[in-house]
PARODO-85101 format. One record per residue (C-alpha): residue in three letters; x negated, y, z negated. Coordinates in nm, 3 decimals, decimal comma. Layout:
REM residues N
ATOM; ALA; X; Y; Z
...
END
This chain:
REM residues 221
ATOM; MET; 0,000; 0,000; 0,000
ATOM; ASN; -0,116; 0,353; 0,077
ATOM; THR; -0,208; 0,487; -0,268
ATOM; SER; -0,161; 0,850; -0,158
ATOM; ALA; 0,191; 0,797; -0,022
ATOM; TYR; 0,484; 0,972; -0,189
ATOM; ILE; 0,852; 1,041; -0,128
ATOM; ALA; 0,979; 1,400; -0,114
ATOM; VAL; 1,314; 1,450; -0,286
ATOM; VAL; 1,476; 1,772; -0,167
ATOM; ASP; 1,746; 1,902; -0,401
ATOM; PRO; 1,930; 2,199; -0,244
ATOM; ALA; 2,105; 2,266; -0,575
ATOM; VAL; 2,249; 2,615; -0,609
ATOM; HIS; 2,278; 2,624; -0,990
ATOM; LYS; 2,212; 2,287; -1,158
ATOM; PRO; 1,930; 2,053; -1,048
ATOM; GLU; 2,021; 1,684; -1,026
ATOM; LEU; 1,755; 1,576; -1,273
ATOM; GLU; 1,950; 1,273; -1,393
ATOM; CYS; 1,964; 1,142; -1,037
ATOM; LEU; 1,593; 1,213; -0,991
ATOM; ASN; 1,500; 1,025; -1,308
ATOM; GLN; 1,713; 0,732; -1,196
ATOM; MET; 1,541; 0,719; -0,857
ATOM; THR; 1,197; 0,700; -1,016
ATOM; ARG; 1,294; 0,357; -1,147
ATOM; TRP; 1,375; 0,228; -0,799
ATOM; THR; 1,061; 0,311; -0,607
ATOM; LYS; 0,701; 0,197; -0,621
ATOM; LEU; 0,594; 0,529; -0,472
ATOM; PRO; 0,572; 0,855; -0,667
ATOM; LEU; 0,833; 1,123; -0,603
ATOM; SER; 0,774; 1,490; -0,543
ATOM; TYR; 1,070; 1,712; -0,632
ATOM; HIS; 1,171; 2,029; -0,451
ATOM; LEU; 1,437; 2,291; -0,526
ATOM; PRO; 1,435; 2,518; -0,218
ATOM; LYS; 1,724; 2,739; -0,333
ATOM; ILE; 1,622; 2,773; -0,698
ATOM; LEU; 1,242; 2,775; -0,674
ATOM; GLY; 1,180; 2,855; -0,308
ATOM; THR; 1,067; 2,653; -0,007
ATOM; HIS; 0,694; 2,699; -0,059
ATOM; THR; 0,666; 2,365; -0,240
ATOM; LEU; 0,775; 2,201; 0,085
ATOM; THR; 0,592; 2,416; 0,338
ATOM; ARG; 0,265; 2,394; 0,144
ATOM; LEU; 0,256; 2,019; 0,092
ATOM; PRO; -0,102; 1,900; 0,154
ATOM; TYR; 0,013; 1,616; 0,379
ATOM; PRO; 0,346; 1,479; 0,502
ATOM; PRO; 0,551; 1,252; 0,275
ATOM; ALA; 0,610; 0,885; 0,342
ATOM; ALA; 0,985; 0,950; 0,327
ATOM; ILE; 1,239; 1,221; 0,250
ATOM; VAL; 1,564; 1,218; 0,053
ATOM; VAL; 1,793; 1,521; 0,083
ATOM; LEU; 2,053; 1,546; -0,194
ATOM; GLY; 2,387; 1,725; -0,215
ATOM; SER; 2,455; 2,094; -0,267
ATOM; ALA; 2,732; 2,337; -0,352
ATOM; SER; 2,616; 2,536; -0,051
ATOM; SER; 2,735; 2,474; 0,306
ATOM; VAL; 2,512; 2,395; 0,601
ATOM; ASN; 2,698; 2,676; 0,778
ATOM; ASP; 2,588; 2,944; 0,530
ATOM; GLY; 2,268; 3,030; 0,716
ATOM; PHE; 2,074; 3,154; 0,414
ATOM; ASP; 1,703; 3,219; 0,454
ATOM; TRP; 1,610; 2,931; 0,224
ATOM; GLN; 1,818; 2,698; 0,441
ATOM; LYS; 1,651; 2,816; 0,761
ATOM; GLU; 1,306; 2,765; 0,608
ATOM; MET; 1,400; 2,420; 0,474
ATOM; ASN; 1,547; 2,318; 0,810
ATOM; ALA; 1,236; 2,435; 0,996
ATOM; TRP; 1,031; 2,206; 0,773
ATOM; LEU; 1,269; 1,908; 0,782
ATOM; LEU; 1,349; 1,866; 1,151
ATOM; PRO; 0,990; 1,814; 1,274
ATOM; MET; 0,937; 1,561; 0,995
ATOM; MET; 1,234; 1,357; 1,112
ATOM; ASN; 1,137; 1,389; 1,478
ATOM; VAL; 0,798; 1,225; 1,416
ATOM; GLY; 0,961; 0,927; 1,247
ATOM; ILE; 0,937; 0,998; 0,874
ATOM; PRO; 1,217; 0,793; 0,712
ATOM; THR; 1,488; 1,027; 0,592
ATOM; LEU; 1,804; 0,970; 0,389
ATOM; GLY; 2,064; 1,245; 0,366
ATOM; LEU; 2,332; 1,236; 0,096
ATOM; CYS; 2,650; 1,449; 0,116
ATOM; TYR; 2,501; 1,793; 0,203
ATOM; GLY; 2,195; 1,607; 0,330
ATOM; HIS; 2,415; 1,397; 0,559
ATOM; GLN; 2,587; 1,706; 0,696
ATOM; LEU; 2,252; 1,881; 0,736
ATOM; ILE; 2,099; 1,597; 0,937
ATOM; CYS; 2,399; 1,584; 1,170
ATOM; SER; 2,398; 1,962; 1,206
ATOM; LEU; 2,027; 1,971; 1,292
ATOM; TYR; 2,088; 1,715; 1,565
ATOM; GLY; 2,368; 1,914; 1,724
ATOM; SER; 2,689; 1,826; 1,542
ATOM; LYS; 2,935; 2,064; 1,378
ATOM; VAL; 3,039; 2,060; 1,014
ATOM; GLY; 3,380; 2,189; 0,910
ATOM; TYR; 3,641; 2,167; 0,638
ATOM; LEU; 3,825; 1,842; 0,593
ATOM; ASN; 4,159; 2,023; 0,576
ATOM; PRO; 4,285; 2,381; 0,620
ATOM; GLN; 4,340; 2,415; 0,244
ATOM; LYS; 3,968; 2,342; 0,185
ATOM; GLU; 4,069; 2,084; -0,072
ATOM; LYS; 3,790; 1,872; -0,216
ATOM; LEU; 3,786; 1,493; -0,212
ATOM; ARG; 3,656; 1,376; -0,546
ATOM; GLY; 3,631; 1,031; -0,699
ATOM; ILE; 3,549; 0,691; -0,549
ATOM; ARG; 3,617; 0,608; -0,185
ATOM; GLU; 3,603; 0,270; -0,013
ATOM; VAL; 3,359; 0,296; 0,277
ATOM; VAL; 3,336; 0,024; 0,543
ATOM; LEU; 2,970; -0,018; 0,642
ATOM; LYS; 2,867; -0,183; 0,966
ATOM; LYS; 2,575; -0,423; 0,984
ATOM; ASN; 2,254; -0,225; 0,964
ATOM; ALA; 1,884; -0,294; 0,926
ATOM; LEU; 1,878; -0,097; 0,601
ATOM; TRP; 2,149; -0,273; 0,399
ATOM; GLY; 2,201; -0,589; 0,601
ATOM; ALA; 2,543; -0,745; 0,662
ATOM; ALA; 2,864; -0,550; 0,712
ATOM; LYS; 3,038; -0,475; 0,385
ATOM; SER; 3,294; -0,259; 0,213
ATOM; ALA; 3,150; -0,044; -0,064
ATOM; PRO; 3,318; 0,184; -0,319
ATOM; LEU; 3,109; 0,502; -0,327
ATOM; VAL; 3,128; 0,821; -0,531
ATOM; VAL; 3,237; 1,128; -0,332
ATOM; THR; 3,281; 1,498; -0,395
ATOM; HIS; 3,306; 1,724; -0,089
ATOM; CYS; 3,537; 1,948; 0,110
ATOM; GLU; 3,341; 1,957; 0,438
ATOM; VAL; 3,274; 1,677; 0,686
ATOM; VAL; 3,082; 1,604; 1,004
ATOM; GLU; 3,325; 1,660; 1,290
ATOM; LYS; 3,141; 1,470; 1,564
ATOM; CYS; 2,866; 1,211; 1,561
ATOM; PRO; 2,543; 1,361; 1,702
ATOM; GLU; 2,387; 1,219; 2,016
ATOM; ASP; 2,144; 0,931; 1,955
ATOM; PHE; 2,324; 0,845; 1,630
ATOM; ASP; 2,577; 0,572; 1,557
ATOM; ILE; 2,860; 0,583; 1,309
ATOM; VAL; 2,777; 0,306; 1,062
ATOM; GLY; 3,023; 0,391; 0,786
ATOM; THR; 3,390; 0,485; 0,804
ATOM; SER; 3,676; 0,536; 0,563
ATOM; ARG; 4,044; 0,615; 0,583
ATOM; GLU; 3,977; 0,974; 0,480
ATOM; VAL; 3,653; 1,040; 0,669
ATOM; PRO; 3,584; 0,878; 1,011
ATOM; ILE; 3,214; 0,973; 1,001
ATOM; ASP; 3,122; 0,858; 0,651
ATOM; ALA; 2,773; 0,730; 0,736
ATOM; VAL; 2,541; 0,760; 1,036
ATOM; ALA; 2,216; 0,607; 1,154
ATOM; HIS; 1,980; 0,723; 1,427
ATOM; ARG; 1,938; 0,471; 1,707
ATOM; SER; 1,558; 0,489; 1,729
ATOM; LEU; 1,435; 0,689; 1,428
ATOM; PRO; 1,459; 0,581; 1,061
ATOM; ILE; 1,724; 0,838; 0,970
ATOM; TRP; 2,043; 0,770; 0,774
ATOM; GLY; 2,315; 0,991; 0,635
ATOM; PHE; 2,595; 0,926; 0,385
ATOM; GLN; 2,881; 1,164; 0,316
ATOM; SER; 2,908; 0,997; -0,024
ATOM; HIS; 2,677; 1,007; -0,325
ATOM; PRO; 2,509; 0,665; -0,358
ATOM; GLU; 2,270; 0,827; -0,604
ATOM; ALA; 2,548; 0,912; -0,852
ATOM; THR; 2,485; 0,852; -1,222
ATOM; PRO; 2,741; 0,773; -1,496
ATOM; HIS; 2,774; 1,144; -1,581
ATOM; PHE; 2,756; 1,269; -1,221
ATOM; PHE; 3,088; 1,444; -1,285
ATOM; ASN; 3,121; 1,661; -1,594
ATOM; PRO; 3,262; 1,461; -1,888
ATOM; LYS; 3,268; 1,779; -2,101
ATOM; GLN; 3,547; 1,901; -1,876
ATOM; GLY; 3,739; 1,578; -1,914
ATOM; GLU; 3,611; 1,422; -1,591
ATOM; ARG; 3,554; 1,051; -1,567
ATOM; VAL; 3,237; 0,865; -1,657
ATOM; PHE; 3,137; 0,601; -1,404
ATOM; THR; 3,052; 0,247; -1,505
ATOM; SER; 2,743; 0,059; -1,391
ATOM; GLN; 2,965; -0,175; -1,193
ATOM; GLU; 3,123; 0,116; -1,006
ATOM; LEU; 2,785; 0,268; -0,924
ATOM; GLU; 2,605; -0,052; -0,824
ATOM; PRO; 2,705; -0,056; -0,451
ATOM; GLY; 2,565; 0,292; -0,401
ATOM; HIS; 2,254; 0,221; -0,601
ATOM; ARG; 2,182; -0,082; -0,383
ATOM; ILE; 2,178; 0,146; -0,077
ATOM; LEU; 1,919; 0,375; -0,239
ATOM; GLN; 1,712; 0,079; -0,349
ATOM; ALA; 1,722; -0,066; 0,003
ATOM; PHE; 1,591; 0,264; 0,141
ATOM; PHE; 1,306; 0,276; -0,110
ATOM; GLU; 1,217; -0,086; -0,038
ATOM; TYR; 1,214; -0,011; 0,335
ATOM; VAL; 0,975; 0,280; 0,278
ATOM; ALA; 0,747; 0,076; 0,051
ATOM; GLU; 0,720; -0,201; 0,310
ATOM; ARG; 0,613; 0,053; 0,573
ATOM; GLU; 0,330; 0,166; 0,347
END
């Protein structure tokens, strides 16, 4: 294994970093993680990396890919070339929408009322090299925007009753996107506001997807 390899976790959080998710991911990978908060701390930690990461994970955000903020433009300018040269990339929720947007798709509201889907959704996953056989997986979701059209050179590999483009995979590059939150932790929602706490059994299908991605990256190294 390449002893200098690492995985860059990009957290486009607007207010609250997803530290619980980050800590959880450290237990699933043999490679060290670098952590980046482009909105909160700036994009310099990405643009000044001494050498490219072995893989990239882009987490969710309260921001929209359509906002066009400077930090988003700088992050996108760093991310797209990385993906184009074949660095394995996994986009989750905002990250999924961002990947599709960078490859030419549009992102819009799920409904005119801008209502948010929040809870657990059953997602039908097609057979894929990352997670293996076709399956149906309950995955945590919280979003009000969706990818409206699958980008060219991508396939739809996950669908649900509510969201036709629930997961995508690039046909020739190691790029995947999930509208859901496979990285969710038991307290991913806010229990202090009376929101539900997820059980390990509920979270396991999503966690297996993250673990499969980390295993894929480790094998490449």
